[in-house]
All heavy atoms as a GROMACS GRO file, in nm:
protein
  604
    1ASP      N    1   2.853   0.470   0.115
    1ASP     CA    2   2.929   0.427   0.230
    1ASP      C    3   2.915   0.276   0.248
    1ASP      O    4   2.812   0.219   0.216
    1ASP     CB    5   2.880   0.498   0.356
    1ASP     CG    6   2.907   0.647   0.352
    1ASP    OD1    7   3.007   0.687   0.290
    1ASP    OD2    8   2.830   0.723   0.410
    2VAL      N    9   3.019   0.217   0.305
    2VAL     CA   10   3.023   0.072   0.323
    2VAL      C   11   3.070   0.041   0.464
    2VAL      O   12   3.164   0.102   0.513
    2VAL     CB   13   3.120   0.008   0.220
    2VAL    CG1   14   3.135  -0.140   0.246
    2VAL    CG2   15   3.071   0.032   0.078
    3PHE      N   16   3.003  -0.054   0.530
    3PHE     CA   17   3.044  -0.101   0.662
    3PHE      C   18   3.142  -0.215   0.642
    3PHE      O   19   3.107  -0.320   0.589
    3PHE     CB   20   2.923  -0.148   0.743
    3PHE     CG   21   2.960  -0.210   0.874
    3PHE    CD1   22   3.009  -0.133   0.978
    3PHE    CD2   23   2.947  -0.347   0.894
    3PHE    CE1   24   3.044  -0.191   1.100
    3PHE    CE2   25   2.982  -0.406   1.014
    3PHE     CZ   26   3.029  -0.326   1.118
    4LEU      N   27   3.268  -0.192   0.681
    4LEU     CA   28   3.372  -0.292   0.665
    4LEU      C   29   3.478  -0.270   0.773
    4LEU      O   30   3.539  -0.164   0.779
    4LEU     CB   31   3.436  -0.281   0.527
    4LEU     CG   32   3.550  -0.378   0.496
    4LEU    CD1   33   3.499  -0.522   0.497
    4LEU    CD2   34   3.612  -0.345   0.362
    5PRO      N   35   3.498  -0.368   0.860
    5PRO     CA   36   3.602  -0.352   0.962
    5PRO      C   37   3.741  -0.356   0.899
    5PRO      O   38   3.763  -0.427   0.801
    5PRO     CB   39   3.579  -0.471   1.055
    5PRO     CG   40   3.511  -0.572   0.970
    5PRO     CD   41   3.431  -0.496   0.870
    6VAL      N   42   3.831  -0.279   0.955
    6VAL     CA   43   3.970  -0.279   0.909
    6VAL      C   44   4.046  -0.380   0.993
    6VAL      O   45   4.054  -0.366   1.115
    6VAL     CB   46   4.033  -0.139   0.923
    6VAL    CG1   47   4.178  -0.142   0.882
    6VAL    CG2   48   3.954  -0.038   0.841
    7MET      N   49   4.099  -0.483   0.927
    7MET     CA   50   4.167  -0.592   0.999
    7MET      C   51   4.294  -0.629   0.925
    7MET      O   52   4.298  -0.627   0.802
    7MET     CB   53   4.075  -0.713   1.009
    7MET     CG   54   3.940  -0.684   1.072
    7MET     SD   55   3.833  -0.827   1.077
    7MET     CE   56   3.893  -0.902   1.226
    8THR      N   57   4.398  -0.664   1.001
    8THR     CA   58   4.523  -0.711   0.940
    8THR      C   59   4.561  -0.844   1.004
    8THR      O   60   4.524  -0.873   1.117
    8THR     CB   61   4.637  -0.610   0.960
    8THR    OG1   62   4.655  -0.587   1.100
    8THR    CG2   63   4.608  -0.479   0.890
    9GLY      N   64   4.634  -0.926   0.930
    9GLY     CA   65   4.679  -1.055   0.982
    9GLY      C   66   4.569  -1.158   0.993
    9GLY      O   67   4.578  -1.251   1.072
   10VAL      N   68   4.464  -1.143   0.913
   10VAL     CA   69   4.350  -1.233   0.920
   10VAL      C   70   4.363  -1.340   0.811
   10VAL      O   71   4.379  -1.309   0.693
   10VAL     CB   72   4.218  -1.155   0.902
   10VAL    CG1   73   4.100  -1.249   0.897
   10VAL    CG2   74   4.201  -1.055   1.015
   11ASP      N   75   4.356  -1.468   0.851
   11ASP     CA   76   4.361  -1.578   0.755
   11ASP      C   77   4.223  -1.625   0.713
   11ASP      O   78   4.203  -1.666   0.600
   11ASP     CB   79   4.439  -1.696   0.814
   11ASP     CG   80   4.588  -1.669   0.821
   11ASP    OD1   81   4.636  -1.576   0.752
   11ASP    OD2   82   4.658  -1.740   0.895
   12GLU      N   83   4.127  -1.623   0.804
   12GLU     CA   84   3.988  -1.661   0.773
   12GLU      C   85   3.898  -1.549   0.825
   12GLU      O   86   3.922  -1.494   0.932
   12GLU     CB   87   3.950  -1.792   0.841
   12GLU     CG   88   4.020  -1.913   0.786
   12GLU     CD   89   3.981  -2.040   0.860
   12GLU    OE1   90   3.878  -2.041   0.931
   12GLU    OE2   91   4.057  -2.138   0.849
   13PHE      N   92   3.792  -1.519   0.749
   13PHE     CA   93   3.704  -1.408   0.784
   13PHE      C   94   3.563  -1.439   0.738
   13PHE      O   95   3.543  -1.492   0.628
   13PHE     CB   96   3.753  -1.280   0.714
   13PHE     CG   97   3.664  -1.162   0.729
   13PHE    CD1   98   3.673  -1.080   0.840
   13PHE    CD2   99   3.571  -1.130   0.632
   13PHE    CE1  100   3.592  -0.969   0.854
   13PHE    CE2  101   3.488  -1.020   0.645
   13PHE     CZ  102   3.499  -0.939   0.755
   14GLN      N  103   3.466  -1.408   0.823
   14GLN     CA  104   3.326  -1.417   0.785
   14GLN      C  105   3.250  -1.305   0.856
   14GLN      O  106   3.262  -1.288   0.978
   14GLN     CB  107   3.265  -1.551   0.824
   14GLN     CG  108   3.119  -1.562   0.783
   14GLN     CD  109   3.053  -1.689   0.830
   14GLN    OE1  110   3.076  -1.734   0.942
   14GLN    NE2  111   2.970  -1.747   0.746
   15MET      N  112   3.176  -1.227   0.778
   15MET     CA  113   3.092  -1.122   0.835
   15MET      C  114   2.948  -1.147   0.791
   15MET      O  115   2.921  -1.170   0.673
   15MET     CB  116   3.136  -0.984   0.787
   15MET     CG  117   3.048  -0.872   0.842
   15MET     SD  118   3.107  -0.706   0.808
   15MET     CE  119   3.080  -0.696   0.632
   16GLN      N  120   2.858  -1.145   0.889
   16GLN     CA  121   2.716  -1.163   0.862
   16GLN      C  122   2.641  -1.042   0.919
   16GLN      O  123   2.675  -0.992   1.026
   16GLN     CB  124   2.664  -1.289   0.928
   16GLN     CG  125   2.729  -1.415   0.876
   16GLN     CD  126   2.687  -1.538   0.954
   16GLN    OE1  127   2.696  -1.538   1.077
   16GLN    NE2  128   2.642  -1.641   0.884
   17ILE      N  129   2.538  -0.997   0.845
   17ILE     CA  130   2.452  -0.887   0.888
   17ILE      C  131   2.310  -0.943   0.897
   17ILE      O  132   2.261  -1.007   0.804
   17ILE     CB  133   2.455  -0.769   0.788
   17ILE    CG1  134   2.598  -0.723   0.761
   17ILE    CG2  135   2.365  -0.656   0.837
   17ILE    CD1  136   2.664  -0.648   0.873
   18PHE      N  137   2.246  -0.916   1.011
   18PHE     CA  138   2.110  -0.965   1.036
   18PHE      C  139   2.015  -0.848   1.059
   18PHE      O  140   2.055  -0.745   1.117
   18PHE     CB  141   2.107  -1.053   1.162
   18PHE     CG  142   2.194  -1.174   1.151
   18PHE    CD1  143   2.326  -1.171   1.194
   18PHE    CD2  144   2.145  -1.293   1.099
   18PHE    CE1  145   2.408  -1.282   1.186
   18PHE    CE2  146   2.226  -1.406   1.090
   18PHE     CZ  147   2.358  -1.400   1.133
   19ASP      N  148   1.889  -0.864   1.017
   19ASP     CA  149   1.789  -0.762   1.048
   19ASP      C  150   1.735  -0.783   1.190
   19ASP      O  151   1.779  -0.873   1.261
   19ASP     CB  152   1.677  -0.760   0.943
   19ASP     CG  153   1.594  -0.887   0.939
   19ASP    OD1  154   1.600  -0.969   1.034
   19ASP    OD2  155   1.520  -0.906   0.840
   20ARG      N  156   1.641  -0.702   1.230
   20ARG     CA  157   1.592  -0.707   1.369
   20ARG      C  158   1.514  -0.834   1.402
   20ARG      O  159   1.488  -0.863   1.518
   20ARG     CB  160   1.509  -0.584   1.401
   20ARG     CG  161   1.387  -0.571   1.314
   20ARG     CD  162   1.326  -0.436   1.321
   20ARG     NE  163   1.216  -0.434   1.414
   20ARG     CZ  164   1.143  -0.328   1.439
   20ARG    NH1  165   1.171  -0.214   1.380
   20ARG    NH2  166   1.044  -0.333   1.522
   21TRP      N  167   1.477  -0.911   1.300
   21TRP     CA  168   1.407  -1.037   1.322
   21TRP      C  169   1.501  -1.156   1.314
   21TRP      O  170   1.458  -1.271   1.322
   21TRP     CB  171   1.294  -1.052   1.220
   21TRP     CG  172   1.190  -0.945   1.236
   21TRP    CD1  173   1.089  -0.941   1.329
   21TRP    CD2  174   1.180  -0.825   1.161
   21TRP    NE1  175   1.018  -0.825   1.315
   21TRP    CE2  176   1.071  -0.751   1.213
   21TRP    CE3  177   1.252  -0.771   1.056
   21TRP    CZ2  178   1.033  -0.627   1.162
   21TRP    CZ3  179   1.214  -0.648   1.006
   21TRP    CH2  180   1.106  -0.579   1.058
   22GLY      N  181   1.629  -1.130   1.295
   22GLY     CA  182   1.728  -1.237   1.290
   22GLY      C  183   1.750  -1.297   1.152
   22GLY      O  184   1.818  -1.398   1.139
   23ASN      N  185   1.691  -1.236   1.050
   23ASN     CA  186   1.710  -1.285   0.913
   23ASN      C  187   1.846  -1.239   0.859
   23ASN      O  188   1.881  -1.122   0.872
   23ASN     CB  189   1.600  -1.233   0.820
   23ASN     CG  190   1.464  -1.279   0.863
   23ASN    OD1  191   1.444  -1.396   0.892
   23ASN    ND2  192   1.369  -1.187   0.871
   24LEU      N  193   1.918  -1.329   0.798
   24LEU     CA  194   2.047  -1.296   0.738
   24LEU      C  195   2.022  -1.213   0.612
   24LEU      O  196   1.953  -1.257   0.521
   24LEU     CB  197   2.122  -1.425   0.701
   24LEU     CG  198   2.258  -1.407   0.636
   24LEU    CD1  199   2.357  -1.344   0.732
   24LEU    CD2  200   2.310  -1.541   0.588
   25VAL      N  201   2.077  -1.090   0.608
   25VAL     CA  202   2.057  -1.004   0.491
   25VAL      C  203   2.184  -0.988   0.409
   25VAL      O  204   2.177  -0.951   0.292
   25VAL     CB  205   2.001  -0.866   0.530
   25VAL    CG1  206   1.864  -0.879   0.592
   25VAL    CG2  207   2.094  -0.791   0.622
   26PHE      N  208   2.301  -1.017   0.467
   26PHE     CA  209   2.427  -1.002   0.395
   26PHE      C  210   2.530  -1.095   0.456
   26PHE      O  211   2.532  -1.117   0.577
   26PHE     CB  212   2.477  -0.857   0.403
   26PHE     CG  213   2.611  -0.836   0.339
   26PHE    CD1  214   2.623  -0.820   0.202
   26PHE    CD2  215   2.725  -0.833   0.416
   26PHE    CE1  216   2.747  -0.800   0.143
   26PHE    CE2  217   2.850  -0.813   0.358
   26PHE     CZ  218   2.861  -0.797   0.221
   27GLU      N  219   2.618  -1.148   0.371
   27GLU     CA  220   2.727  -1.233   0.419
   27GLU      C  221   2.848  -1.215   0.329
   27GLU      O  222   2.834  -1.204   0.207
   27GLU     CB  223   2.684  -1.380   0.420
   27GLU     CG  224   2.787  -1.472   0.478
   27GLU     CD  225   2.734  -1.613   0.496
   27GLU    OE1  226   2.640  -1.652   0.422
   27GLU    OE2  227   2.784  -1.685   0.583
   28SER      N  228   2.967  -1.208   0.390
   28SER     CA  229   3.091  -1.193   0.315
   28SER      C  230   3.200  -1.277   0.379
   28SER      O  231   3.207  -1.286   0.502
   28SER     CB  232   3.134  -1.047   0.312
   28SER     OG  233   3.263  -1.034   0.255
   29ASN      N  234   3.283  -1.336   0.297
   29ASN     CA  235   3.400  -1.411   0.345
   29ASN      C  236   3.530  -1.341   0.306
   29ASN      O  237   3.636  -1.401   0.314
   29ASN     CB  238   3.398  -1.554   0.290
   29ASN     CG  239   3.285  -1.634   0.351
   29ASN    OD1  240   3.262  -1.631   0.471
   29ASN    ND2  241   3.212  -1.704   0.267
   30SER      N  242   3.520  -1.216   0.266
   30SER     CA  243   3.636  -1.140   0.221
   30SER      C  244   3.651  -1.014   0.306
   30SER      O  245   3.554  -0.941   0.329
   30SER     CB  246   3.620  -1.100   0.074
   30SER     OG  247   3.720  -1.009   0.036
   31THR      N  248   3.774  -0.985   0.347
   31THR     CA  249   3.802  -0.863   0.423
   31THR      C  250   3.796  -0.740   0.333
   31THR      O  251   3.808  -0.628   0.382
   31THR     CB  252   3.939  -0.869   0.492
   31THR    OG1  253   4.040  -0.894   0.392
   31THR    CG2  254   3.944  -0.976   0.598
   32ASN      N  255   3.776  -0.760   0.203
   32ASN     CA  256   3.767  -0.649   0.109
   32ASN      C  257   3.624  -0.618   0.066
   32ASN      O  258   3.602  -0.525  -0.011
   32ASN     CB  259   3.850  -0.680  -0.017
   32ASN     CG  260   3.996  -0.695   0.016
   32ASN    OD1  261   4.050  -0.619   0.096
   32ASN    ND2  262   4.059  -0.793  -0.042
   33GLU      N  263   3.527  -0.697   0.110
   33GLU     CA  264   3.387  -0.678   0.070
   33GLU      C  265   3.304  -0.642   0.192
   33GLU      O  266   3.286  -0.722   0.283
   33GLU     CB  267   3.331  -0.806   0.006
   33GLU     CG  268   3.188  -0.792  -0.038
   33GLU     CD  269   3.127  -0.922  -0.088
   33GLU    OE1  270   3.195  -1.026  -0.081
   33GLU    OE2  271   3.012  -0.919  -0.131
   34GLY      N  272   3.252  -0.520   0.194
   34GLY     CA  273   3.171  -0.473   0.306
   34GLY      C  274   3.025  -0.464   0.269
   34GLY      O  275   2.984  -0.492   0.156
   35TRP      N  276   2.944  -0.423   0.367
   35TRP     CA  277   2.800  -0.412   0.348
   35TRP      C  278   2.764  -0.271   0.308
   35TRP      O  279   2.797  -0.175   0.378
   35TRP     CB  280   2.728  -0.453   0.477
   35TRP     CG  281   2.579  -0.453   0.464
   35TRP    CD1  282   2.506  -0.515   0.368
   35TRP    CD2  283   2.486  -0.389   0.549
   35TRP    NE1  284   2.372  -0.495   0.388
   35TRP    CE2  285   2.357  -0.417   0.501
   35TRP    CE3  286   2.498  -0.311   0.663
   35TRP    CZ2  287   2.242  -0.369   0.562
   35TRP    CZ3  288   2.383  -0.264   0.724
   35TRP    CH2  289   2.256  -0.294   0.674
   36ASP      N  290   2.691  -0.257   0.199
   36ASP     CA  291   2.653  -0.126   0.147
   36ASP      C  292   2.506  -0.090   0.170
   36ASP      O  293   2.456   0.006   0.114
   36ASP     CB  294   2.685  -0.117  -0.002
   36ASP     CG  295   2.611  -0.221  -0.085
   36ASP    OD1  296   2.534  -0.300  -0.028
   36ASP    OD2  297   2.632  -0.223  -0.208
   37GLY      N  298   2.437  -0.167   0.253
   37GLY     CA  299   2.297  -0.138   0.283
   37GLY      C  300   2.197  -0.213   0.197
   37GLY      O  301   2.077  -0.193   0.209
   38TYR      N  302   2.248  -0.302   0.110
   38TYR     CA  303   2.162  -0.384   0.027
   38TYR      C  304   2.164  -0.527   0.079
   38TYR      O  305   2.264  -0.572   0.134
   38TYR     CB  306   2.210  -0.382  -0.119
   38TYR     CG  307   2.185  -0.251  -0.189
   38TYR    CD1  308   2.273  -0.145  -0.174
   38TYR    CD2  309   2.073  -0.233  -0.269
   38TYR    CE1  310   2.250  -0.024  -0.238
   38TYR    CE2  311   2.050  -0.113  -0.334
   38TYR     CZ  312   2.139  -0.008  -0.316
   38TYR     OH  313   2.116   0.111  -0.379
   39ASP      N  314   2.052  -0.598   0.058
   39ASP     CA  315   2.050  -0.738   0.100
   39ASP      C  316   2.117  -0.825  -0.006
   39ASP      O  317   2.166  -0.775  -0.108
   39ASP     CB  318   1.908  -0.786   0.134
   39ASP     CG  319   1.817  -0.797   0.014
   39ASP    OD1  320   1.862  -0.779  -0.101
   39ASP    OD2  321   1.698  -0.825   0.035
   40LYS      N  322   2.118  -0.956   0.018
   40LYS     CA  323   2.187  -1.047  -0.074
   40LYS      C  324   2.118  -1.057  -0.210
   40LYS      O  325   2.177  -1.105  -0.306
   40LYS     CB  326   2.203  -1.185  -0.010
   40LYS     CG  327   2.075  -1.247   0.041
   40LYS     CD  328   2.104  -1.371   0.122
   40LYS     CE  329   1.977  -1.416   0.194
   40LYS     NZ  330   2.006  -1.525   0.285
   41ASN      N  331   1.994  -1.007  -0.221
   41ASN     CA  332   1.922  -1.004  -0.348
   41ASN      C  333   1.929  -0.865  -0.413
   41ASN      O  334   1.854  -0.835  -0.504
   41ASN     CB  335   1.777  -1.045  -0.329
   41ASN     CG  336   1.766  -1.188  -0.278
   41ASN    OD1  337   1.835  -1.276  -0.328
   41ASN    ND2  338   1.683  -1.211  -0.179
   42LYS      N  339   2.019  -0.780  -0.360
   42LYS     CA  340   2.042  -0.644  -0.410
   42LYS      C  341   1.922  -0.552  -0.393
   42LYS      O  342   1.900  -0.460  -0.471
   42LYS     CB  343   2.087  -0.646  -0.557
   42LYS     CG  344   2.219  -0.717  -0.577
   42LYS     CD  345   2.327  -0.648  -0.496
   42LYS     CE  346   2.461  -0.720  -0.507
   42LYS     NZ  347   2.555  -0.673  -0.408
   43ARG      N  348   1.842  -0.577  -0.288
   43ARG     CA  349   1.732  -0.487  -0.254
   43ARG      C  350   1.780  -0.392  -0.145
   43ARG      O  351   1.845  -0.435  -0.049
   43ARG     CB  352   1.611  -0.565  -0.204
   43ARG     CG  353   1.542  -0.646  -0.312
   43ARG     CD  354   1.422  -0.716  -0.257
   43ARG     NE  355   1.467  -0.806  -0.149
   43ARG     CZ  356   1.420  -0.926  -0.126
   43ARG    NH1  357   1.324  -0.974  -0.199
   43ARG    NH2  358   1.467  -1.000  -0.027
   44LEU      N  359   1.747  -0.266  -0.158
   44LEU     CA  360   1.785  -0.164  -0.061
   44LEU      C  361   1.712  -0.189   0.071
   44LEU      O  362   1.590  -0.203   0.073
   44LEU     CB  363   1.750  -0.026  -0.115
   44LEU     CG  364   1.791   0.092  -0.031
   44LEU    CD1  365   1.943   0.099  -0.017
   44LEU    CD2  366   1.740   0.220  -0.095
   45MET      N  367   1.787  -0.200   0.180
   45MET     CA  368   1.728  -0.225   0.312
   45MET      C  369   1.681  -0.094   0.373
   45MET      O  370   1.740   0.012   0.348
   45MET     CB  371   1.830  -0.292   0.403
   45MET     CG  372   1.879  -0.428   0.354
   45MET     SD  373   1.747  -0.547   0.329
   45MET     CE  374   1.690  -0.569   0.495
   46PRO      N  375   1.574  -0.099   0.454
   46PRO     CA  376   1.526   0.024   0.518
   46PRO      C  377   1.622   0.071   0.628
   46PRO      O  378   1.699  -0.008   0.683
   46PRO     CB  379   1.391  -0.019   0.578
   46PRO     CG  380   1.398  -0.166   0.589
   46PRO     CD  381   1.491  -0.215   0.482
   47ALA      N  382   1.616   0.200   0.656
   47ALA     CA  383   1.698   0.256   0.764
   47ALA      C  384   1.662   0.186   0.894
   47ALA      O  385   1.547   0.147   0.916
   47ALA     CB  386   1.672   0.406   0.776
   48GLY      N  387   1.761   0.168   0.980
   48GLY     CA  388   1.737   0.101   1.108
   48GLY      C  389   1.864   0.043   1.164
   48GLY      O  390   1.974   0.065   1.113
   49VAL      N  391   1.849  -0.034   1.270
   49VAL     CA  392   1.962  -0.097   1.338
   49VAL      C  393   1.971  -0.242   1.293
   49VAL      O  394   1.872  -0.315   1.291
   49VAL     CB  395   1.946  -0.088   1.491
   49VAL    CG1  396   2.062  -0.159   1.560
   49VAL    CG2  397   1.938   0.057   1.535
   50TYR      N  398   2.092  -0.284   1.256
   50TYR     CA  399   2.121  -0.419   1.212
   50TYR      C  400   2.231  -0.477   1.299
   50TYR      O  401   2.314  -0.404   1.353
   50TYR     CB  402   2.163  -0.419   1.065
   50TYR     CG  403   2.052  -0.377   0.973
   50TYR    CD1  404   2.023  -0.243   0.952
   50TYR    CD2  405   1.972  -0.472   0.911
   50TYR    CE1  406   1.918  -0.204   0.871
   50TYR    CE2  407   1.867  -0.434   0.830
   50TYR     CZ  408   1.840  -0.300   0.810
   50TYR     OH  409   1.736  -0.262   0.730
   51VAL      N  410   2.231  -0.607   1.315
   51VAL     CA  411   2.330  -0.675   1.399
   51VAL      C  412   2.435  -0.737   1.309
   51VAL      O  413   2.403  -0.799   1.207
   51VAL     CB  414   2.263  -0.784   1.485
   51VAL    CG1  415   2.367  -0.866   1.561
   51VAL    CG2  416   2.164  -0.722   1.581
   52TYR      N  417   2.562  -0.718   1.345
   52TYR     CA  418   2.669  -0.783   1.271
   52TYR      C  419   2.734  -0.890   1.358
   52TYR      O  420   2.738  -0.879   1.480
   52TYR     CB  421   2.775  -0.685   1.220
   52TYR     CG  422   2.857  -0.616   1.328
   52TYR    CD1  423   2.966  -0.680   1.386
   52TYR    CD2  424   2.826  -0.489   1.370
   52TYR    CE1  425   3.042  -0.617   1.484
   52TYR    CE2  426   2.900  -0.425   1.467
   52TYR     CZ  427   3.008  -0.489   1.523
   52TYR     OH  428   3.082  -0.427   1.620
   53LYS      N  429   2.784  -0.994   1.292
   53LYS     CA  430   2.860  -1.100   1.357
   53LYS      C  431   2.982  -1.125   1.270
   53LYS      O  432   2.970  -1.159   1.152
   53LYS     CB  433   2.778  -1.228   1.369
   53LYS     CG  434   2.854  -1.344   1.432
   53LYS     CD  435   2.767  -1.468   1.440
   53LYS     CE  436   2.845  -1.586   1.494
   53LYS     NZ  437   2.764  -1.708   1.493
   54ILE      N  438   3.099  -1.102   1.328
   54ILE     CA  439   3.224  -1.120   1.256
   54ILE      C  440   3.303  -1.230   1.325
   54ILE      O  441   3.330  -1.223   1.445
   54ILE     CB  442   3.306  -0.990   1.252
   54ILE    CG1  443   3.226  -0.881   1.180
   54ILE    CG2  444   3.440  -1.014   1.185
   54ILE    CD1  445   3.289  -0.744   1.188
   55THR      N  446   3.336  -1.334   1.250
   55THR     CA  447   3.416  -1.446   1.300
   55THR      C  448   3.545  -1.448   1.219
   55THR      O  449   3.540  -1.440   1.096
   55THR     CB  450   3.341  -1.578   1.282
   55THR    OG1  451   3.214  -1.568   1.347
   55THR    CG2  452   3.418  -1.695   1.343
   56PHE      N  453   3.658  -1.457   1.289
   56PHE     CA  454   3.784  -1.456   1.216
   56PHE      C  455   3.890  -1.539   1.287
   56PHE      O  456   3.880  -1.568   1.406
   56PHE     CB  457   3.835  -1.313   1.196
   56PHE     CG  458   3.856  -1.235   1.322
   56PHE    CD1  459   3.979  -1.231   1.384
   56PHE    CD2  460   3.752  -1.164   1.379
   56PHE    CE1  461   3.999  -1.159   1.500
   56PHE    CE2  462   3.770  -1.091   1.495
   56PHE     CZ  463   3.894  -1.089   1.556
   57ARG      N  464   3.992  -1.578   1.208
   57ARG     CA  465   4.108  -1.649   1.259
   57ARG      C  466   4.231  -1.571   1.217
   57ARG      O  467   4.248  -1.539   1.100
   57ARG     CB  468   4.116  -1.791   1.206
   57ARG     CG  469   4.235  -1.870   1.262
   57ARG     CD  470   4.237  -2.015   1.214
   57ARG     NE  471   4.246  -2.028   1.071
   57ARG     CZ  472   4.360  -2.026   1.002
   57ARG    NH1  473   4.476  -2.010   1.064
   57ARG    NH2  474   4.359  -2.041   0.871
   58LEU      N  475   4.315  -1.539   1.314
   58LEU     CA  476   4.437  -1.464   1.287
   58LEU      C  477   4.549  -1.558   1.243
   58LEU      O  478   4.538  -1.680   1.255
   58LEU     CB  479   4.480  -1.386   1.410
   58LEU     CG  480   4.380  -1.281   1.459
   58LEU    CD1  481   4.427  -1.220   1.590
   58LEU    CD2  482   4.358  -1.174   1.354
   59SER      N  483   4.656  -1.501   1.194
   59SER     CA  484   4.768  -1.582   1.145
   59SER      C  485   4.835  -1.664   1.256
   59SER      O  486   4.902  -1.762   1.228
   59SER     CB  487   4.871  -1.492   1.076
   59SER     OG  488   4.910  -1.386   1.160
   60ASN      N  489   4.815  -1.626   1.382
   60ASN     CA  490   4.869  -1.706   1.494
   60ASN      C  491   4.771  -1.813   1.540
   60ASN      O  492   4.787  -1.870   1.648
   60ASN     CB  493   4.910  -1.616   1.609
   60ASN     CG  494   4.793  -1.547   1.674
   60ASN    OD1  495   4.678  -1.568   1.637
   60ASN    ND2  496   4.820  -1.463   1.773
   61ASN      N  497   4.666  -1.840   1.461
   61ASN     CA  498   4.561  -1.940   1.485
   61ASN      C  499   4.465  -1.906   1.597
   61ASN      O  500   4.384  -1.989   1.635
   61ASN     CB  501   4.620  -2.079   1.508
   61ASN     CG  502   4.661  -2.144   1.379
   61ASN    OD1  503   4.603  -2.115   1.274
   61ASN    ND2  504   4.760  -2.230   1.384
   62SER      N  505   4.470  -1.786   1.653
   62SER     CA  506   4.369  -1.747   1.752
   62SER      C  507   4.240  -1.710   1.679
   62SER      O  508   4.243  -1.650   1.572
   62SER     CB  509   4.418  -1.631   1.839
   62SER     OG  510   4.436  -1.515   1.761
   63ARG      N  511   4.130  -1.752   1.736
   63ARG     CA  512   3.998  -1.728   1.676
   63ARG      C  513   3.919  -1.634   1.766
   63ARG      O  514   3.934  -1.634   1.887
   63ARG     CB  515   3.921  -1.858   1.660
   63ARG     CG  516   3.985  -1.953   1.562
   63ARG     CD  517   3.903  -2.081   1.547
   63ARG     NE  518   3.966  -2.172   1.455
   63ARG     CZ  519   3.945  -2.172   1.324
   63ARG    NH1  520   3.863  -2.086   1.271
   63ARG    NH2  521   4.008  -2.258   1.246
   64SER      N  522   3.828  -1.558   1.703
   64SER     CA  523   3.746  -1.466   1.778
   64SER      C  524   3.615  -1.442   1.704
   64SER      O  525   3.609  -1.453   1.581
   64SER     CB  526   3.818  -1.332   1.800
   64SER     OG  527   3.739  -1.246   1.878
   65THR      N  528   3.512  -1.409   1.779
   65THR     CA  529   3.383  -1.368   1.724
   65THR      C  530   3.344  -1.237   1.788
   65THR      O  531   3.347  -1.224   1.911
   65THR     CB  532   3.274  -1.475   1.752
   65THR    OG1  533   3.313  -1.598   1.690
   65THR    CG2  534   3.139  -1.432   1.698
   66GLN      N  535   3.311  -1.140   1.706
   66GLN     CA  536   3.268  -1.009   1.753
   66GLN      C  537   3.124  -0.987   1.708
   66GLN      O  538   3.092  -1.011   1.591
   66GLN     CB  539   3.357  -0.899   1.695
   66GLN     CG  540   3.505  -0.918   1.725
   66GLN     CD  541   3.536  -0.900   1.873
   66GLN    OE1  542   3.484  -0.811   1.938
   66GLN    NE2  543   3.621  -0.987   1.925
   67ILE      N  544   3.041  -0.941   1.800
   67ILE     CA  545   2.900  -0.914   1.770
   67ILE      C  546   2.869  -0.772   1.814
   67ILE      O  547   2.912  -0.728   1.920
   67ILE     CB  548   2.808  -1.014   1.842
   67ILE    CG1  549   2.839  -1.156   1.794
   67ILE    CG2  550   2.661  -0.979   1.821
   67ILE    CD1  551   2.766  -1.265   1.870
   68GLY      N  552   2.797  -0.701   1.731
   68GLY     CA  553   2.760  -0.564   1.763
   68GLY      C  554   2.648  -0.518   1.672
   68GLY      O  555   2.583  -0.598   1.605
   69ASP      N  556   2.626  -0.388   1.669
   69ASP     CA  557   2.520  -0.336   1.583
   69ASP      C  558   2.574  -0.221   1.499
   69ASP      O  559   2.670  -0.155   1.534
   69ASP     CB  560   2.398  -0.294   1.663
   69ASP     CG  561   2.428  -0.188   1.766
   69ASP    OD1  562   2.450  -0.073   1.726
   69ASP    OD2  563   2.430  -0.221   1.886
   70VAL      N  564   2.508  -0.203   1.387
   70VAL     CA  565   2.540  -0.094   1.294
   70VAL      C  566   2.407  -0.030   1.256
   70VAL      O  567   2.306  -0.098   1.235
   70VAL     CB  568   2.616  -0.146   1.170
   70VAL    CG1  569   2.542  -0.254   1.098
   70VAL    CG2  570   2.654  -0.031   1.079
   71THR      N  571   2.404   0.104   1.253
   71THR     CA  572   2.283   0.177   1.219
   71THR      C  573   2.291   0.222   1.073
   71THR      O  574   2.385   0.291   1.035
   71THR     CB  575   2.264   0.298   1.312
   71THR    OG1  576   2.259   0.252   1.447
   71THR    CG2  577   2.135   0.372   1.279
   72LEU      N  578   2.192   0.183   0.996
   72LEU     CA  579   2.183   0.223   0.857
   72LEU      C  580   2.098   0.349   0.850
   72LEU      O  581   1.983   0.350   0.893
   72LEU     CB  582   2.120   0.110   0.775
   72LEU     CG  583   2.102   0.136   0.626
   72LEU    CD1  584   2.237   0.156   0.558
   72LEU    CD2  585   2.028   0.020   0.562
   73ILE      N  586   2.156   0.457   0.797
   73ILE     CA  587   2.087   0.585   0.786
   73ILE      C  588   2.070   0.617   0.639
   73ILE      O  589   2.165   0.608   0.561
   73ILE     CB  590   2.167   0.696   0.855
   73ILE    CG1  591   2.185   0.662   1.004
   73ILE    CG2  592   2.100   0.832   0.838
   73ILE    CD1  593   2.278   0.756   1.076
   74ARG      N  594   1.952   0.657   0.600
   74ARG     CA  595   1.925   0.696   0.461
   74ARG      C  596   1.902   0.843   0.453
   74ARG      O  597   1.849   0.907   0.532
   74ARG     CB  598   1.802   0.623   0.406
   74ARG     CG  599   1.824   0.476   0.398
   74ARG     CD  600   1.880   0.442   0.262
   74ARG     NE  601   1.919   0.304   0.261
   74ARG     CZ  602   2.034   0.262   0.213
   74ARG    NH1  603   2.120   0.342   0.163
   74ARG    NH2  604   2.063   0.135   0.215
   0.00000   0.00000   0.00000
């Protein structure tokens, strides 16, 4: 399974995943690349709650940042 928001009309996209200590564990600039539970060094992350931050710009030049959490279950 992969955590990836479904978005249309996006010109710029950045998704970051942080662990509970605020360390960046994953980053993507593509709406086609989601988080599969591995960190940027391809190490499997432990089950738990992670924070996501998604920043994007739509085709009408409006910008937005969405922050929330995702639970990784093994």
